[in-house]
C-alpha positions, 0 to 999 in steps of 0.5 A: 862283036858282042853287040858293041860297035867301035870305030878305028879309034876305040870310040863308041859308034856315033863318036861318043867318048871312049868306052875304055880310058887308059889313065892308071892311078899312079903313086910314088912312095919310098920303101921302108925296108924295115916296115914295109912288107909287101907290095899289092898291085891290083886292077880296079876290079879288086878295088870295086869290092875291097877297100885298100886296107881291107885288101892289105889286111886280107893279104897280110893275114893269109901270108902270115897263115901260109908262111908266105906264098904270094901266088896262092894268097893272089889267087885267094884274093882274086877268088874272094873279089869274083866269087864271094864279093861278086866283082863284075870287072877284071881282077888282076893281082900282083903281090911282091913280098919284100921281106919274110915278116911272117917269121917275126923278128 
């Protein structure tokens, strides 16, 4: 399939190391209800072309511009990663708004 040959164990033909490794990068943090505004969860395809701080700034700016619309902002971020910055990996994005910070105090 697609020129790639795998055995039943998900390894390359010839017994080499697996092509895909399912080792997620996990961090546990406590949320600050007064300071935290949203959660951005994304796969490595996004972070291949965005730093964490650039992705957060992109999301925050667009949420303010659109007065909160996480689905649209996720689409905008995905488009930027794939079509502008040319990510070569899959790009999956989830934005969870914790509070409507764009409305001000």
